[in-house]
C-alpha positions as CSV (number, residue, x, y, z in Angstrom):
1,M,0.2,71.4,-18.0
2,I,2.1,72.8,-20.9
3,S,1.7,72.5,-24.7
4,I,3.6,70.1,-26.9
5,E,5.5,73.0,-28.5
6,E,6.4,74.5,-25.1
7,A,7.6,71.1,-23.8
8,L,9.7,70.5,-26.9
9,S,11.2,74.0,-26.6
10,K,12.1,73.4,-23.0
11,I,13.7,70.0,-23.8
12,L,15.8,71.4,-26.6
13,S,17.0,74.3,-24.5
14,E,18.7,71.8,-22.2
15,V,20.7,70.1,-24.9
16,S,24.5,70.4,-25.0
17,V,26.1,69.2,-28.2
18,T,28.5,66.3,-27.5
19,K,32.2,66.3,-28.3
20,P,33.6,64.8,-31.5
21,E,35.7,61.7,-31.7
22,S,37.7,60.1,-34.5
23,V,36.4,56.8,-35.9
24,P,37.7,54.5,-38.6
25,L,35.8,55.0,-41.9
26,K,34.5,51.4,-41.9
27,E,32.8,51.9,-38.6
28,T,31.0,55.1,-39.3
29,L,27.7,53.8,-40.8
30,G,24.9,55.5,-39.0
31,R,27.1,58.0,-37.1
32,I,26.9,61.8,-37.3
33,L,29.6,63.9,-38.9
34,A,31.1,66.4,-36.5
35,D,33.1,68.4,-39.1
36,N,32.5,69.7,-42.6
37,V,34.0,67.6,-45.3
38,Y,35.7,69.4,-48.3
39,A,37.0,68.1,-51.6
40,D,40.8,67.5,-51.5
41,R,41.1,67.9,-55.3
42,D,39.0,68.4,-58.4
43,Y,36.5,65.5,-59.2
44,P,36.9,64.1,-61.8
45,P,40.6,65.0,-61.4
46,F,41.1,64.9,-65.2
47,H,38.9,65.0,-68.4
48,R,37.5,61.5,-68.2
49,S,36.0,59.4,-71.0
50,T,32.5,58.2,-70.3
51,M,32.5,55.8,-73.2
52,D,34.6,53.1,-74.8
53,G,35.6,54.7,-78.1
54,Y,38.0,57.1,-79.8
55,A,39.2,60.4,-78.6
56,I,39.5,63.0,-81.3
57,K,39.8,66.8,-81.8
58,S,36.3,68.0,-82.6
59,E,37.3,71.1,-84.5
60,D,39.2,69.0,-87.1
61,Y,36.8,66.1,-87.4
62,D,35.9,65.0,-90.9
63,S,33.4,62.1,-91.3
64,S,34.8,61.2,-94.7
65,K,38.3,60.8,-93.5
66,I,40.0,57.5,-92.5
67,Y,42.1,58.0,-89.3
68,R,45.1,56.1,-88.2
69,C,45.1,54.9,-84.5
70,K,48.4,53.8,-82.9
71,K,47.6,53.9,-79.2
72,E,45.0,52.6,-76.8
73,I,44.5,54.2,-73.4
74,F,43.0,52.4,-70.4
75,A,41.7,53.7,-67.0
76,G,44.7,54.3,-64.8
77,M,47.2,55.0,-67.6
78,E,49.0,58.3,-68.0
79,S,47.9,59.8,-71.3
80,A,49.9,61.9,-73.7
81,L,49.9,62.4,-77.5
82,D,52.7,61.8,-79.8
83,P,53.3,64.7,-82.2
84,D,51.7,63.0,-85.2
85,E,48.7,61.5,-83.4
86,E,45.1,62.6,-84.3
87,I,43.1,60.1,-82.4
88,V,43.6,57.4,-79.7
89,K,41.4,54.5,-78.7
90,I,40.2,55.1,-75.2
91,M,38.3,53.1,-72.5
92,T,35.6,54.3,-70.1
93,G,37.2,56.1,-67.1
94,A,40.5,56.8,-68.9
95,S,42.1,60.2,-69.0
96,V,41.5,62.1,-72.3
97,P,44.9,63.3,-73.7
98,E,45.4,67.0,-73.8
99,G,44.6,68.3,-77.3
100,L,41.6,66.0,-77.8
101,D,38.2,67.1,-76.8
102,A,35.6,64.6,-77.9
103,V,35.0,60.8,-77.7
104,I,33.2,58.9,-80.4
105,K,31.8,55.7,-79.1
106,V,32.9,52.3,-80.5
107,E,29.5,51.6,-81.9
108,D,29.8,54.6,-84.3
109,S,33.2,53.4,-85.6
110,Q,34.4,51.0,-88.2
111,E,37.9,49.5,-87.7
112,L,40.3,48.4,-90.5
113,T,43.9,47.2,-90.2
114,D,46.6,48.0,-92.6
115,E,49.7,46.0,-93.5
116,N,51.7,47.6,-90.6
117,S,49.2,46.5,-88.0
118,I,48.1,50.0,-87.4
119,T,44.4,50.3,-87.0
120,Q,42.6,52.5,-89.4
121,V,39.2,53.9,-88.3
122,K,36.3,55.4,-90.2
123,F,33.4,57.0,-88.2
124,N,29.7,56.8,-88.9
125,S,28.7,60.0,-87.0
126,D,28.2,63.5,-88.2
127,N,27.0,65.1,-84.9
128,I,30.3,65.7,-83.2
129,F,30.8,68.5,-80.6
130,Q,33.3,69.6,-78.1
131,F,33.5,67.5,-74.9
132,M,31.1,64.9,-76.3
133,N,31.2,61.8,-74.0
134,I,33.7,63.5,-71.7
135,S,33.3,64.3,-68.0
136,L,35.2,67.6,-67.5
137,R,37.8,68.0,-64.8
138,G,36.1,69.5,-61.7
139,E,32.5,69.3,-63.1
140,D,31.4,67.2,-60.0
141,L,33.6,69.0,-57.3
142,K,36.2,71.7,-57.2
143,T,39.1,71.6,-54.9
144,G,38.1,73.0,-51.5
145,E,34.3,72.7,-52.2
146,L,32.1,71.7,-49.3
147,V,30.9,68.1,-49.9
148,I,29.1,67.1,-46.7
149,G,28.2,69.4,-43.9
150,S,28.6,68.7,-40.2
151,G,25.5,67.1,-38.7
152,A,24.9,64.8,-41.7
153,K,24.2,61.1,-41.0
154,V,26.7,58.7,-42.6
155,G,25.1,56.3,-45.0
156,I,26.4,54.0,-47.7
157,S,26.8,56.8,-50.2
158,E,28.6,59.0,-47.7
159,I,31.0,56.2,-46.8
160,S,31.8,55.7,-50.5
161,L,32.4,59.4,-51.0
162,L,34.6,59.8,-47.9
163,A,36.7,56.9,-49.2
164,S,37.0,58.7,-52.6
165,L,38.2,61.7,-50.7
166,G,40.9,59.6,-49.0
167,I,39.5,60.0,-45.5
168,E,40.4,57.0,-43.5
169,A,39.4,58.3,-40.0
170,V,36.2,60.4,-39.7
171,S,35.3,63.0,-37.1
172,V,31.9,62.1,-35.7
173,Y,30.0,63.2,-32.6
174,S,30.4,61.0,-29.6
175,L,27.4,58.9,-28.6
176,P,25.7,59.6,-25.3
177,T,25.7,57.1,-22.5
178,I,22.1,56.1,-21.8
179,S,20.5,54.1,-18.9
180,I,17.0,52.6,-19.1
181,I,14.8,51.9,-16.1
182,S,11.4,50.3,-16.2
183,T,9.4,50.4,-13.0
184,G,6.3,48.5,-11.8
185,N,5.5,45.5,-9.6
186,E,3.7,44.0,-12.6
187,V,6.7,44.3,-15.0
188,I,8.8,41.2,-15.5
189,P,11.7,40.2,-17.8
190,V,10.9,39.2,-21.4
191,G,12.0,35.6,-20.9
192,S,9.9,35.0,-17.8
193,A,6.5,33.3,-17.6
194,P,4.0,36.0,-16.4
195,L,1.4,35.4,-13.7
196,P,-2.2,36.5,-14.6
197,Y,-1.5,40.0,-13.2
198,Q,1.9,40.5,-14.7
199,I,3.2,41.9,-18.0
200,R,6.5,41.5,-19.8
201,D,8.9,44.5,-20.2
202,S,8.3,45.7,-23.7
203,N,9.1,49.4,-23.1
204,S,12.8,48.8,-22.6
205,Y,12.9,47.1,-26.0
206,S,11.0,49.9,-27.7
207,L,13.6,52.4,-26.4
208,I,16.5,50.1,-27.3
209,A,15.2,50.0,-30.9
210,I,14.9,53.8,-31.1
211,L,18.4,54.2,-29.8
212,N,19.9,51.6,-32.1
213,R,18.9,53.8,-35.1
214,Y,21.6,56.2,-33.9
215,K,24.1,53.4,-33.2
216,I,23.5,54.0,-29.4
217,H,23.6,50.9,-27.1
218,P,22.3,51.5,-23.6
219,K,24.8,51.4,-20.8
220,S,22.3,49.6,-18.5
221,I,18.8,48.2,-18.6
222,V,17.1,47.7,-15.2
223,L,13.7,46.5,-14.0
224,V,12.7,47.9,-10.6
225,P,9.6,47.1,-8.5
226,D,7.5,49.8,-6.9
227,E,9.8,50.0,-3.8
228,E,11.2,53.4,-2.9
229,T,14.6,52.2,-1.8
230,K,15.2,50.1,-4.9
231,I,14.0,52.8,-7.2
232,E,16.2,55.4,-5.5
233,E,19.3,53.1,-5.8
234,A,18.5,52.5,-9.5
235,L,18.0,56.2,-10.2
236,K,21.4,57.1,-8.5
237,Q,23.2,54.8,-10.8
238,G,21.2,55.9,-13.9
239,L,22.0,59.6,-13.2
240,E,25.6,58.8,-14.0
241,S,24.6,58.6,-17.7
242,D,24.1,61.4,-20.1
243,I,20.5,60.5,-20.6
244,L,18.2,58.5,-18.2
245,L,15.1,57.0,-19.6
246,L,12.3,55.9,-17.3
247,S,9.1,54.2,-18.1
248,G,6.2,54.0,-15.6
249,G,5.8,55.6,-12.2
250,V,5.2,59.2,-13.3
251,S,1.4,59.5,-13.1
252,M,-0.7,60.5,-10.1
253,G,-1.3,57.1,-8.5
254,S,-0.1,56.1,-5.0
255,M,2.6,53.9,-6.5
256,D,3.9,56.5,-8.9
257,L,7.0,57.2,-7.0
258,I,9.4,58.5,-9.6
259,P,8.9,62.4,-9.5
260,P,9.5,62.8,-5.7
261,I,12.5,60.5,-5.7
262,L,14.0,62.4,-8.6
263,E,13.6,65.7,-6.8
264,K,15.1,64.2,-3.6
265,L,18.1,63.2,-5.6
266,G,18.6,66.7,-6.9
267,V,17.1,66.5,-10.3
268,K,15.5,69.8,-11.3
269,K,12.0,69.4,-12.7
270,I,11.6,71.2,-16.0
271,F,8.0,70.1,-16.5
272,H,5.6,67.4,-15.5
273,K,2.5,66.8,-17.8
274,V,2.0,67.9,-21.3
275,S,-1.2,68.6,-23.1
276,L,-1.3,65.5,-25.4
277,K,-2.7,62.0,-25.7
278,P,-1.2,59.5,-25.2
279,G,1.7,60.5,-23.0
280,K,0.1,63.3,-20.9
281,P,2.0,62.4,-17.6
282,I,5.5,62.7,-19.2
283,W,8.1,64.2,-16.8
284,F,11.4,65.9,-17.8
285,G,14.2,67.2,-15.7
286,K,18.0,67.8,-15.6
287,K,20.8,67.2,-13.1
288,G,24.1,68.5,-14.2
289,K,24.7,67.0,-17.7
290,T,22.1,64.3,-17.2
291,A,18.7,64.7,-19.0
292,V,15.9,62.6,-17.4
293,F,12.8,61.5,-19.4
294,G,10.1,60.1,-17.2
295,L,7.8,58.3,-19.7
296,P,4.3,56.8,-19.0
297,G,4.1,53.1,-18.7
298,N,1.7,52.2,-21.5
299,P,3.6,50.8,-24.5
300,F,2.1,53.1,-27.2
301,S,2.6,56.1,-24.9
302,V,6.3,55.3,-24.6
303,Q,6.6,55.1,-28.4
304,V,4.8,58.4,-29.0
305,C,6.7,60.3,-26.3
306,A,10.0,58.9,-27.6
307,R,9.2,59.9,-31.1
308,I,8.0,63.4,-30.3
309,F,10.3,64.4,-27.5
310,L,13.3,62.0,-27.1
311,D,14.1,61.7,-30.8
312,P,14.6,65.5,-31.2
313,Y,16.7,65.6,-28.1
314,I,19.1,62.9,-29.4
315,R,19.3,64.5,-32.8
316,S,20.1,67.9,-31.3
317,Y,22.6,66.3,-28.9
318,L,24.4,64.7,-31.9
319,G,24.5,67.9,-33.9
320,M,21.7,66.9,-36.3
321,Q,18.8,69.1,-37.5
322,I,15.4,68.4,-36.0
323,A,13.3,66.5,-38.4
324,K,10.1,68.4,-39.2
325,P,6.8,66.5,-39.6
326,L,5.7,65.6,-43.1
327,R,2.3,66.7,-44.4
328,Y,-0.2,64.3,-45.9
329,S,-3.9,64.3,-46.7
330,F,-6.0,62.0,-44.5
331,Y,-8.2,59.2,-46.0
332,G,-11.5,58.6,-44.0
333,K,-12.9,60.2,-40.9
334,R,-11.8,60.2,-37.3
335,K,-13.5,61.5,-34.1
336,K,-12.1,62.1,-30.6
337,K,-14.0,63.0,-27.4
338,N,-11.2,65.0,-25.6
339,V,-9.8,68.4,-26.2
340,L,-6.2,67.3,-26.2
341,P,-4.0,67.0,-29.3
342,E,-3.9,63.3,-30.0
343,Y,-1.4,61.2,-31.8
344,F,-2.7,58.0,-33.5
345,P,-1.0,55.3,-35.6
346,V,-1.4,55.5,-39.4
347,F,-0.2,53.8,-42.4
348,L,0.5,55.2,-45.9
349,E,-1.8,54.3,-48.7
350,T,-1.5,55.4,-52.3
351,K,-4.7,56.0,-54.3
352,E,-4.6,58.9,-56.7
353,K,-1.9,60.2,-54.4
354,T,-0.3,59.0,-51.2
355,G,-2.2,59.7,-48.0
356,L,-2.7,58.6,-44.4
357,C,-5.1,55.9,-43.1
358,A,-5.9,55.5,-39.5
359,K,-5.0,52.2,-37.9
360,S,-7.5,50.9,-35.4
361,F,-6.3,50.1,-31.9
362,N,-7.7,50.0,-28.3
363,G,-5.9,52.8,-26.6
364,S,-2.3,53.4,-25.5
365,G,-2.1,50.1,-23.5
366,D,-2.8,48.0,-26.7
367,I,0.4,46.2,-27.4
368,R,-0.6,46.1,-31.1
369,A,-1.2,49.8,-31.4
370,G,1.8,50.7,-33.6
371,L,2.0,47.3,-35.3
372,F,2.3,47.6,-39.1
373,S,2.0,51.4,-38.9
374,D,4.3,53.8,-40.8
375,G,4.2,56.4,-38.1
376,I,1.9,58.6,-36.1
377,A,-0.4,61.5,-37.2
378,L,-1.6,64.4,-35.1
379,H,-5.3,65.0,-34.6
380,P,-5.4,68.7,-33.6
381,G,-6.7,69.4,-30.1
382,E,-9.3,72.0,-31.2
383,R,-10.9,69.6,-33.7
384,S,-13.3,66.9,-32.6
385,E,-13.4,65.4,-36.0
386,I,-11.0,65.1,-39.0
387,S,-12.3,64.3,-42.5
388,E,-11.3,63.0,-45.9
389,G,-8.7,65.3,-47.4
390,D,-7.7,67.1,-44.3
391,V,-3.9,67.7,-44.2
392,L,-2.2,66.3,-41.1
393,D,1.2,66.3,-39.5
394,F,2.9,62.9,-40.0
395,Y,5.8,61.6,-38.0
396,P,7.3,58.5,-39.6
397,W,8.8,56.0,-37.1
């Protein structure tokens, strides 16, 4: 039996980063960038007014003077000064003409109109300075500057920025093909009416939900009874995927048939059993490009193992950084009887500061274990009790 850290290290050492593919920008939400993205020009690309007002030359400004304004500039208009112009009326987002370097907002101006329909303007402000109410060219980004690095997840802001850069097709990492197999004579489809000794297949749906966060849709989802020939046939097909996820059949019972069949099919065992609770019987192996995760059958065990081991594998596969646990203080007390590191469901609560509260549950088979929780916290193996104020590792769902 190996430690959590050793197991995770062995899992990540087996990852091969997937190849990139080009995807239309509108389809990239939730995908992972495969290339660095650089600015194609300065942003803003010109000195831009941040206010509706009047553009002037700050050095020559005189608060007692009445200015004559002949021109109004809107966003999207080319801007240039006539030889005798001292000011122009300007709208938010418009390009400030060369030679003018400050914008006085409309609220600080008083407009008059003379007989030639030329607007005369008097200003009510004395505090004028260079580049007032102007975003300078290139102050956000310079041409060629790195904007988003490879491995970043594309969200709404990223899509908006990529569109601003003129990127219509985005290079993202290809998604892995994944097969899910749930085993057990007692496991039946969700839509079926269970007999007293049967349970519905919840584990497949937990795994589907985890994969959907990365825009991954399983290639196949199969329920298999505890029959060697049927399990072997399902595993053969599942091994054609990049990742094979199994739930059930990896413990030490007489009907836990998965490990020997996997080895029979040429899957190299990397480890079997990890020092943790829940999820101790987890099995991990590799055949060619296919990574195989043999997860225990209890629902909460599946959720914990998927969060601690599967999630980092997928992130690494997609070129992402591994998310480190957060650190929060614990509210209350908690005891455990075993010497194993133990993950338990928690929710965030804010008192004087935000901390972790344990959620009560009845073991890893409790279908409500993770319900309404914000994630899982780690109760260290060497400590039989944790107390108020202890700082714990927190893994948000």
